[in-house]
DOLUM-175177 format. One record per residue (C-alpha): residue in three letters; residue number from 0; x, z, y. Coordinates in pm, whole numbers, m for minus. Layout:
N
+--------+-----+--------+--------+--------+
! residu ! num !      x !      z !      y !
+--------+-----+--------+--------+--------+
!    ALA ! NUM !      X !      Z !      Y !
...
+--------+-----+--------+--------+--------+
***
This chain:
294
+--------+-----+--------+--------+--------+
! residu ! num !      x !      z !      y !
+--------+-----+--------+--------+--------+
!    MET !   0 !  m3071 !  m8789 !   5066 !
!    THR !   1 !  m2726 !  m8635 !   5040 !
!    SER !   2 !  m2708 !  m8266 !   4954 !
!    THR !   3 !  m2422 !  m8018 !   4982 !
!    ALA !   4 !  m2290 !  m7801 !   4701 !
!    LEU !   5 !  m2057 !  m7506 !   4713 !
!    LEU !   6 !  m1804 !  m7611 !   4449 !
!    VAL !   7 !  m1614 !  m7341 !   4261 !
!    VAL !   8 !  m1361 !  m7439 !   3994 !
!    ASN !   9 !  m1198 !  m7172 !   3783 !
!    THR !  10 !   m856 !  m7332 !   3742 !
!    LYS !  11 !   m757 !  m7053 !   3503 !
!    SER !  12 !  m1029 !  m7147 !   3255 !
!    ARG !  13 !   m951 !  m7359 !   2952 !
!    SER !  14 !  m1026 !  m7696 !   3113 !
!    GLY !  15 !  m1070 !  m7594 !   3477 !
!    GLU !  16 !   m725 !  m7705 !   3590 !
!    ARG !  17 !   m782 !  m8054 !   3450 !
!    LEU !  18 !  m1122 !  m8080 !   3619 !
!    CYS !  19 !  m1008 !  m7953 !   3958 !
!    ALA !  20 !   m844 !  m8277 !   4071 !
!    ASN !  21 !  m1146 !  m8508 !   4053 !
!    LEU !  22 !  m1461 !  m8297 !   4030 !
!    GLY !  23 !  m1528 !  m8324 !   4404 !
!    ASP !  24 !  m1506 !  m8704 !   4387 !
!    LEU !  25 !  m1740 !  m8713 !   4089 !
!    LEU !  26 !  m1996 !  m8505 !   4279 !
!    HIS !  27 !  m1964 !  m8724 !   4589 !
!    ALA !  28 !  m2027 !  m9034 !   4378 !
!    ARG !  29 !  m2360 !  m8876 !   4275 !
!    GLY !  30 !  m2474 !  m8812 !   4632 !
!    ILE !  31 !  m2358 !  m8451 !   4653 !
!    ASP !  32 !  m2105 !  m8345 !   4919 !
!    PRO !  33 !  m1875 !  m8069 !   4785 !
!    LEU !  34 !  m1780 !  m7771 !   4995 !
!    HIS !  35 !  m1481 !  m7625 !   4813 !
!    ALA !  36 !  m1447 !  m7247 !   4778 !
!    GLN !  37 !  m1132 !  m7064 !   4669 !
!    CYS !  38 !  m1225 !  m6741 !   4490 !
!    GLU !  39 !   m933 !  m6534 !   4370 !
!    SER !  40 !  m1137 !  m6236 !   4250 !
!    ARG !  41 !  m1476 !  m6151 !   4099 !
!    ASP !  42 !  m1604 !  m6006 !   4427 !
!    ALA !  43 !  m1494 !  m6313 !   4624 !
!    LEU !  44 !  m1730 !  m6546 !   4437 !
!    PRO !  45 !  m2068 !  m6388 !   4521 !
!    GLN !  46 !  m1942 !  m6327 !   4875 !
!    ALA !  47 !  m1856 !  m6696 !   4912 !
!    ILE !  48 !  m2212 !  m6784 !   4806 !
!    LEU !  49 !  m2357 !  m6541 !   5061 !
!    ASP !  50 !  m2124 !  m6658 !   5340 !
!    ASN !  51 !  m2210 !  m7026 !   5289 !
!    ALA !  52 !  m2579 !  m6994 !   5200 !
!    GLY !  53 !  m2693 !  m7156 !   5525 !
!    LYS !  54 !  m2469 !  m7462 !   5477 !
!    ILE !  55 !  m2541 !  m7556 !   5116 !
!    ASP !  56 !  m2825 !  m7668 !   4892 !
!    CYS !  57 !  m2684 !  m7546 !   4559 !
!    VAL !  58 !  m2383 !  m7389 !   4388 !
!    VAL !  59 !  m2180 !  m7582 !   4130 !
!    ILE !  60 !  m1945 !  m7383 !   3909 !
!    ALA !  61 !  m1688 !  m7531 !   3671 !
!    GLY !  62 !  m1583 !  m7241 !   3455 !
!    GLY !  63 !  m1680 !  m7021 !   3164 !
!    ASP !  64 !  m1928 !  m6741 !   3111 !
!    GLY !  65 !  m1715 !  m6484 !   3297 !
!    THR !  66 !  m1711 !  m6697 !   3612 !
!    LEU !  67 !  m2085 !  m6756 !   3592 !
!    ASN !  68 !  m2138 !  m6382 !   3547 !
!    ALA !  69 !  m1938 !  m6314 !   3863 !
!    ALA !  70 !  m2160 !  m6554 !   4060 !
!    ALA !  71 !  m2488 !  m6395 !   3946 !
!    PRO !  72 !  m2531 !  m6141 !   4233 !
!    GLY !  73 !  m2485 !  m6410 !   4497 !
!    LEU !  74 !  m2726 !  m6646 !   4321 !
!    LEU !  75 !  m2985 !  m6371 !   4284 !
!    ARG !  76 !  m2968 !  m6274 !   4653 !
!    THR !  77 !  m2974 !  m6626 !   4798 !
!    GLY !  78 !  m3208 !  m6799 !   4553 !
!    LEU !  79 !  m2980 !  m7106 !   4550 !
!    PRO !  80 !  m2991 !  m7320 !   4235 !
!    LEU !  81 !  m2689 !  m7322 !   4002 !
!    GLY !  82 !  m2520 !  m7625 !   3852 !
!    ILE !  83 !  m2294 !  m7560 !   3552 !
!    VAL !  84 !  m1997 !  m7770 !   3442 !
!    PRO !  85 !  m1881 !  m7604 !   3116 !
!    ALA !  86 !  m1507 !  m7534 !   3141 !
!    GLY !  87 !  m1455 !  m7206 !   2955 !
!    THR !  88 !  m1378 !  m7099 !   2601 !
!    ALA !  89 !  m1727 !  m7021 !   2471 !
!    ASN !  90 !  m1965 !  m7171 !   2729 !
!    ASP !  91 !  m2255 !  m6979 !   2575 !
!    LEU !  92 !  m2487 !  m6999 !   2878 !
!    ALA !  93 !  m2443 !  m7377 !   2885 !
!    ARG !  94 !  m2516 !  m7390 !   2511 !
!    THR !  95 !  m2830 !  m7179 !   2554 !
!    LEU !  96 !  m2952 !  m7414 !   2828 !
!    GLY !  97 !  m2860 !  m7738 !   2651 !
!    ILE !  98 !  m2613 !  m7845 !   2920 !
!    PRO !  99 !  m2373 !  m8119 !   2801 !
!    ASP ! 100 !  m2012 !  m8028 !   2730 !
!    ASP ! 101 !  m1874 !  m8338 !   2902 !
!    PRO ! 102 !  m1836 !  m8307 !   3281 !
!    ALA ! 103 !  m2002 !  m8643 !   3353 !
!    GLY ! 104 !  m2314 !  m8544 !   3161 !
!    ALA ! 105 !  m2328 !  m8203 !   3328 !
!    LEU ! 106 !  m2291 !  m8360 !   3674 !
!    ASP ! 107 !  m2560 !  m8619 !   3599 !
!    LEU ! 108 !  m2793 !  m8331 !   3512 !
!    ILE ! 109 !  m2716 !  m8162 !   3846 !
!    ALA ! 110 !  m2774 !  m8487 !   4038 !
!    GLN ! 111 !  m3112 !  m8537 !   3867 !
!    GLY ! 112 !  m3223 !  m8204 !   4014 !
!    GLN ! 113 !  m3437 !  m8078 !   3725 !
!    GLU ! 114 !  m3450 !  m7699 !   3743 !
!    ARG ! 115 !  m3528 !  m7421 !   3501 !
!    ARG ! 116 !  m3589 !  m7061 !   3605 !
!    ILE ! 117 !  m3411 !  m6815 !   3377 !
!    ASP ! 118 !  m3411 !  m6441 !   3324 !
!    VAL ! 119 !  m3112 !  m6221 !   3403 !
!    GLY ! 120 !  m3027 !  m5901 !   3218 !
!    ARG ! 121 !  m2915 !  m5589 !   3399 !
!    VAL ! 122 !  m2703 !  m5308 !   3257 !
!    ASN ! 123 !  m2670 !  m5018 !   3500 !
!    ASP ! 124 !  m2593 !  m5205 !   3826 !
!    GLN ! 125 !  m2432 !  m5509 !   3660 !
!    LEU ! 126 !  m2598 !  m5842 !   3577 !
!    PHE ! 127 !  m2549 !  m6055 !   3266 !
!    PHE ! 128 !  m2675 !  m6389 !   3139 !
!    ASN ! 129 !  m2589 !  m6383 !   2768 !
!    VAL ! 130 !  m2526 !  m6041 !   2616 !
!    ALA ! 131 !  m2402 !  m5693 !   2700 !
!    SER ! 132 !  m2259 !  m5481 !   2419 !
!    ILE ! 133 !  m2078 !  m5164 !   2319 !
!    GLY ! 134 !  m1831 !  m5132 !   2032 !
!    LEU ! 135 !  m1658 !  m5421 !   1856 !
!    SER ! 136 !  m1703 !  m5667 !   2143 !
!    VAL ! 137 !  m1510 !  m5443 !   2382 !
!    ALA ! 138 !  m1212 !  m5432 !   2148 !
!    LEU ! 139 !  m1251 !  m5808 !   2099 !
!    ALA ! 140 !  m1235 !  m5870 !   2474 !
!    HIS ! 141 !   m906 !  m5677 !   2492 !
!    ALA ! 142 !   m766 !  m5863 !   2192 !
!    MET ! 143 !   m822 !  m6207 !   2348 !
!    SER ! 144 !   m552 !  m6284 !   2602 !
!    PRO ! 145 !   m601 !  m6573 !   2848 !
!    GLU ! 146 !   m310 !  m6751 !   2679 !
!    THR ! 147 !   m479 !  m6726 !   2338 !
!    LYS ! 148 !   m808 !  m6861 !   2475 !
!    ARG ! 149 !   m638 !  m7154 !   2644 !
!    ARG ! 150 !   m438 !  m7241 !   2332 !
!    PHE ! 151 !   m695 !  m7192 !   2056 !
!    GLY ! 152 !  m1031 !  m7225 !   2233 !
!    ARG ! 153 !  m1327 !  m7102 !   2028 !
!    LEU ! 154 !  m1097 !  m7037 !   1732 !
!    SER ! 155 !   m948 !  m6751 !   1936 !
!    TYR ! 156 !  m1270 !  m6551 !   1874 !
!    SER ! 157 !  m1219 !  m6569 !   1498 !
!    LEU ! 158 !   m849 !  m6484 !   1519 !
!    ALA ! 159 !   m911 !  m6183 !   1742 !
!    ALA ! 160 !  m1210 !  m6068 !   1534 !
!    LEU ! 161 !   m996 !  m6040 !   1222 !
!    ARG ! 162 !   m763 !  m5799 !   1401 !
!    VAL ! 163 !  m1044 !  m5598 !   1558 !
!    ILE ! 164 !  m1252 !  m5559 !   1241 !
!    SER ! 165 !   m955 !  m5435 !   1040 !
!    ARG ! 166 !   m922 !  m5137 !   1278 !
!    ALA ! 167 !  m1291 !  m5073 !   1355 !
!    ARG ! 168 !  m1453 !  m4731 !   1324 !
!    PRO ! 169 !  m1823 !  m4647 !   1375 !
!    PHE ! 170 !  m1943 !  m4432 !   1665 !
!    SER ! 171 !  m2253 !  m4221 !   1727 !
!    ALA ! 172 !  m2519 !  m4340 !   1971 !
!    VAL ! 173 !  m2873 !  m4268 !   2077 !
!    ILE ! 174 !  m3082 !  m4582 !   2128 !
!    ALA ! 175 !  m3402 !  m4538 !   2329 !
!    SER ! 176 !  m3641 !  m4831 !   2328 !
!    GLU ! 177 !  m4001 !  m4854 !   2438 !
!    GLY ! 178 !  m4174 !  m4578 !   2243 !
!    ASP ! 179 !  m3886 !  m4500 !   2004 !
!    VAL ! 180 !  m3560 !  m4301 !   1998 !
!    ALA ! 181 !  m3303 !  m4348 !   1720 !
!    ARG ! 182 !  m2981 !  m4158 !   1652 !
!    VAL ! 183 !  m2740 !  m4393 !   1477 !
!    LYS ! 184 !  m2386 !  m4444 !   1352 !
!    THR ! 185 !  m2294 !  m4796 !   1450 !
!    PHE ! 186 !  m2006 !  m5038 !   1493 !
!    GLN ! 187 !  m2177 !  m5222 !   1776 !
!    VAL ! 188 !  m2491 !  m5222 !   1987 !
!    ALA ! 189 !  m2564 !  m5551 !   2163 !
!    VAL ! 190 !  m2843 !  m5641 !   2401 !
!    GLY ! 191 !  m2905 !  m6012 !   2454 !
!    ASN ! 192 !  m3083 !  m6197 !   2731 !
!    GLY ! 193 !  m3005 !  m6555 !   2629 !
!    ARG ! 194 !  m2972 !  m6692 !   2277 !
!    TYR ! 195 !  m2598 !  m6746 !   2230 !
!    TYR ! 196 !  m2287 !  m6530 !   2274 !
!    GLY ! 197 !  m1935 !  m6500 !   2135 !
!    GLY ! 198 !  m1874 !  m6872 !   2097 !
!    GLY ! 199 !  m2204 !  m6973 !   1937 !
!    ASN ! 200 !  m2342 !  m6667 !   1758 !
!    ALA ! 201 !  m2715 !  m6618 !   1814 !
!    VAL ! 202 !  m2851 !  m6283 !   1931 !
!    GLU ! 203 !  m3184 !  m6362 !   1767 !
!    LYS ! 204 !  m3295 !  m6698 !   1631 !
!    SER ! 205 !  m3611 !  m6719 !   1844 !
!    ALA ! 206 !  m3463 !  m6576 !   2166 !
!    GLU ! 207 !  m3517 !  m6772 !   2487 !
!    ILE ! 208 !  m3352 !  m6707 !   2822 !
!    ASP ! 209 !  m3685 !  m6723 !   3002 !
!    ASP ! 210 !  m3906 !  m6526 !   2760 !
!    GLY ! 211 !  m3912 !  m6205 !   2969 !
!    SER ! 212 !  m3761 !  m6002 !   2684 !
!    LEU ! 213 !  m3430 !  m5855 !   2571 !
!    ASP ! 214 !  m3315 !  m5852 !   2207 !
!    LEU ! 215 !  m3112 !  m5556 !   2076 !
!    TYR ! 216 !  m2923 !  m5526 !   1751 !
!    SER ! 217 !  m2717 !  m5239 !   1613 !
!    LEU ! 218 !  m2468 !  m5277 !   1324 !
!    GLU ! 219 !  m2527 !  m4971 !   1108 !
!    MET ! 220 !  m2355 !  m5065 !    782 !
!    ASP ! 221 !  m2135 !  m4812 !    600 !
!    LYS ! 222 !  m1841 !  m5053 !    556 !
!    VAL ! 223 !  m1721 !  m5287 !    829 !
!    TRP ! 224 !  m1610 !  m5548 !    573 !
!    LYS ! 225 !  m1977 !  m5632 !    521 !
!    LEU ! 226 !  m1963 !  m5818 !    850 !
!    ALA ! 227 !  m1768 !  m6095 !    678 !
!    TRP ! 228 !  m2044 !  m6127 !    418 !
!    MET ! 229 !  m2308 !  m6136 !    694 !
!    ALA ! 230 !  m2120 !  m6382 !    918 !
!    PRO ! 231 !  m2342 !  m6687 !    847 !
!    SER ! 232 !  m2651 !  m6491 !    948 !
!    PHE ! 233 !  m2499 !  m6414 !   1290 !
!    ARG ! 234 !  m2447 !  m6785 !   1356 !
!    ALA ! 235 !  m2813 !  m6846 !   1274 !
!    GLY ! 236 !  m2948 !  m6534 !   1450 !
!    GLU ! 237 !  m3096 !  m6403 !   1126 !
!    HIS ! 238 !  m2888 !  m6083 !   1091 !
!    GLY ! 239 !  m3196 !  m5872 !   1168 !
!    ALA ! 240 !  m3314 !  m5941 !    812 !
!    PHE ! 241 !  m3041 !  m5708 !    674 !
!    ARG ! 242 !  m3136 !  m5344 !    631 !
!    GLU ! 243 !  m2800 !  m5242 !    785 !
!    VAL ! 244 !  m2893 !  m5412 !   1113 !
!    ARG ! 245 !  m3143 !  m5256 !   1352 !
!    ALA ! 246 !  m3319 !  m5531 !   1551 !
!    VAL ! 247 !  m3560 !  m5457 !   1837 !
!    SER ! 248 !  m3708 !  m5662 !   2121 !
!    GLY ! 249 !  m3826 !  m5516 !   2451 !
!    ARG ! 250 !  m3793 !  m5513 !   2828 !
!    THR ! 251 !  m3590 !  m5192 !   2861 !
!    PHE ! 252 !  m3338 !  m4995 !   2653 !
!    GLU ! 253 !  m3113 !  m4694 !   2706 !
!    ILE ! 254 !  m2797 !  m4620 !   2509 !
!    HIS ! 255 !  m2622 !  m4284 !   2521 !
!    THR ! 256 !  m2292 !  m4194 !   2352 !
!    SER ! 257 !  m2113 !  m3860 !   2317 !
!    ARG ! 258 !  m1836 !  m3984 !   2547 !
!    PRO ! 259 !  m1841 !  m4275 !   2791 !
!    ARG ! 260 !  m1788 !  m4608 !   2616 !
!    ARG ! 261 !  m1714 !  m4933 !   2791 !
!    VAL ! 262 !  m1974 !  m5208 !   2809 !
!    ASN ! 263 !  m1881 !  m5575 !   2773 !
!    ALA ! 264 !  m2112 !  m5804 !   2973 !
!    ASP ! 265 !  m2062 !  m6180 !   2926 !
!    GLY ! 266 !  m1704 !  m6118 !   2813 !
!    GLU ! 267 !  m1614 !  m5889 !   3104 !
!    ILE ! 268 !  m1577 !  m5509 !   3086 !
!    LEU ! 269 !  m1806 !  m5406 !   3373 !
!    THR ! 270 !  m1953 !  m5059 !   3317 !
!    THR ! 271 !  m1976 !  m4764 !   3075 !
!    THR ! 272 !  m2235 !  m4563 !   2885 !
!    PRO ! 273 !  m2483 !  m4416 !   2944 !
!    ALA ! 274 !  m2620 !  m4767 !   2977 !
!    LYS ! 275 !  m2967 !  m4857 !   3103 !
!    PHE ! 276 !  m3078 !  m5212 !   3023 !
!    SER ! 277 !  m3357 !  m5401 !   3195 !
!    ILE ! 278 !  m3456 !  m5760 !   3268 !
!    VAL ! 279 !  m3512 !  m5951 !   3592 !
!    PRO ! 280 !  m3758 !  m6224 !   3486 !
!    LYS ! 281 !  m3716 !  m6585 !   3604 !
!    ALA ! 282 !  m3465 !  m6465 !   3862 !
!    ILE ! 283 !  m3223 !  m6759 !   3893 !
!    ARG ! 284 !  m3272 !  m7136 !   3923 !
!    VAL ! 285 !  m3043 !  m7350 !   3709 !
!    PHE ! 286 !  m3014 !  m7728 !   3679 !
!    ALA ! 287 !  m3095 !  m7771 !   3310 !
!    PRO ! 288 !  m3308 !  m7978 !   3073 !
!    ALA ! 289 !  m3660 !  m7861 !   3001 !
!    PRO ! 290 !  m3668 !  m7629 !   2697 !
!    VAL ! 291 !  m3747 !  m7796 !   2368 !
!    ALA ! 292 !  m4081 !  m7687 !   2221 !
!    PRO ! 293 !  m4042 !  m7506 !   1884 !
+--------+-----+--------+--------+--------+
***
């Protein structure tokens, strides 16, 4: 039986423009009728999902993590399943879910209809799939222009990080977790919902996007250059083994700073401290392979 998908293609993403021309035909060939939506702003995307909810069976988004983040409120309210065609710079949600990089493989997965229910993180009144953070990641987001991301892809994270780290200074924060309050000097506090962020770094090596838990880390080293020495551990999600890194898991966190600091959620600057973090368990349906047993 033919189904209908609201199709959103971020033509400004790294490979979105190339995909735009034939993605609708590729969906149609798999028994899915595309209903194209033009979304020129973040607010337009969830509204398009809400406006078309009665006409569609799912939402298919070709874009990166920022586009998927923008869609989250509409997906949460309608309960419609999400199909992902990775077309951004990092594609960390797709990596967490094991969704193929190639469009044909991603579309085959959508057509097969296998779903996975995943958690969504919330910081203040904003949702996030991968990670929300304060500190270095905010400066990193400003350092990465759209032109740099399109030209260098994932390498743009490394290039921008070199510039950001050379200028980084620690800040004071109060981190309240379940049953504990810590006053810290830190370069970054990050709270992860999924496993991957920042182009393939792991928040915590055992993190799952449907485990009902958030994973926090705080970088409390005295010298920022130590990050270069610790870099391999961030790729593996083992940075919590260093004494300079505070690592905590839980369902809720609060972070307070002496002055408001911006919060980066899935690569987008969406709110400021004080920041209250919580989790919405198994909130969104996604077409994805079944998780691999450890």
